[in-house]
C-alpha positions in Angstrom: 23.7 -13.9 20.2 26.0 -15.8 22.6 29.4 -14.4 23.2 28.5 -10.9 22.0 30.2 -8.5 24.3 27.7 -5.7 23.5 24.6 -7.9 24.1 23.2 -6.9 20.7 21.1 -9.2 18.6 22.1 -10.0 15.0 21.7 -7.2 12.5 22.4 -4.5 15.0 25.4 -2.2 15.0 27.0 -1.1 18.3 29.2 1.9 18.6 31.1 2.7 21.8 32.1 6.2 22.5 35.3 6.4 24.5 36.4 9.6 26.2 34.7 12.8 27.1 31.9 14.5 25.2 33.8 17.8 25.2 35.0 17.6 21.6 32.9 17.7 18.5 33.9 14.2 17.3 32.7 12.6 20.5 29.4 14.4 20.3 29.0 13.5 16.6 29.8 9.8 17.4 27.1 9.9 20.1 24.5 11.2 17.7 25.5 8.6 15.1 25.1 5.8 17.6 21.6 7.1 18.5 20.7 7.4 14.8 21.9 3.9 14.0 19.9 2.4 16.9 16.7 4.2 15.8 17.1 3.6 12.1 16.5 -0.1 12.3 12.9 0.6 13.5 11.9 2.9 10.7 9.2 1.5 8.4 9.4 2.5 4.8 6.5 4.6 3.7 4.5 4.0 0.5 5.6 6.3 -2.3 3.2 9.1 -3.0 1.6 8.6 -6.4 -1.6 9.8 -8.1 -3.2 6.5 -7.3 -2.2 6.6 -3.6 -3.6 10.2 -3.2 -6.9 9.3 -4.9 -7.2 6.4 -2.5 -6.9 8.9 0.3 -9.8 11.0 -1.0 -7.9 13.5 -3.2 -9.6 14.7 -6.3 -8.1 16.1 -9.5 -8.4 19.9 -9.4 -6.5 20.8 -12.5 -3.9 19.9 -15.0 -0.8 21.7 -16.4 1.5 21.1 -19.3 5.1 21.7 -18.3 8.5 21.2 -19.8 9.0 18.0 -17.8 5.7 16.5 -18.8 2.0 16.6 -17.9 1.1 17.3 -14.3 -2.0 17.0 -12.2 -3.1 19.1 -9.2 -4.8 16.9 -6.6 -6.7 18.4 -3.6 -8.3 17.0 -0.4 -9.7 19.8 1.8 -6.8 22.2 2.5 -4.1 19.8 1.2 -2.8 20.2 -2.4 -0.3 18.1 -4.3 1.2 18.4 -7.7 2.1 15.2 -9.5 4.1 14.9 -12.6 3.3 11.9 -14.8 5.0 10.2 -17.8 3.2 9.0 -20.9 4.8 6.6 -23.4 3.1 5.2 -26.5 3.6 1.5 -25.5 2.4 1.8 -21.9 -1.3 1.2 -21.2 -1.4 3.8 -18.4 0.3 7.0 -17.3 3.1 6.5 -14.6 3.7 8.9 -11.7 7.2 10.4 -11.9 6.8 12.1 -8.5 4.4 14.1 -6.3 5.1 17.0 -4.0 2.9 18.9 -1.6 2.1 22.5 -2.5 2.5 25.0 0.4 
């Protein structure tokens, strides 16, 4: 962008840290500047769902009825996930609420 004193392209945020790095605020500002410069390059990952795990080779190893709804255990070799699903009378399929790895 012409006339940009920081030499940054559009959509970028530039932060200048003035002064020494002896105090906590200066160090924090430096970390924030690095984070902001890196955060623009992060690509959003696909949400983990029952369907995405099955596509990765996971198989259903068990089920569980819990207070928050039905859940499925999915396993692929030594990796295990538990996924909670939602069922509604009008929906044609179950919907994944969320999945978490089991450690």
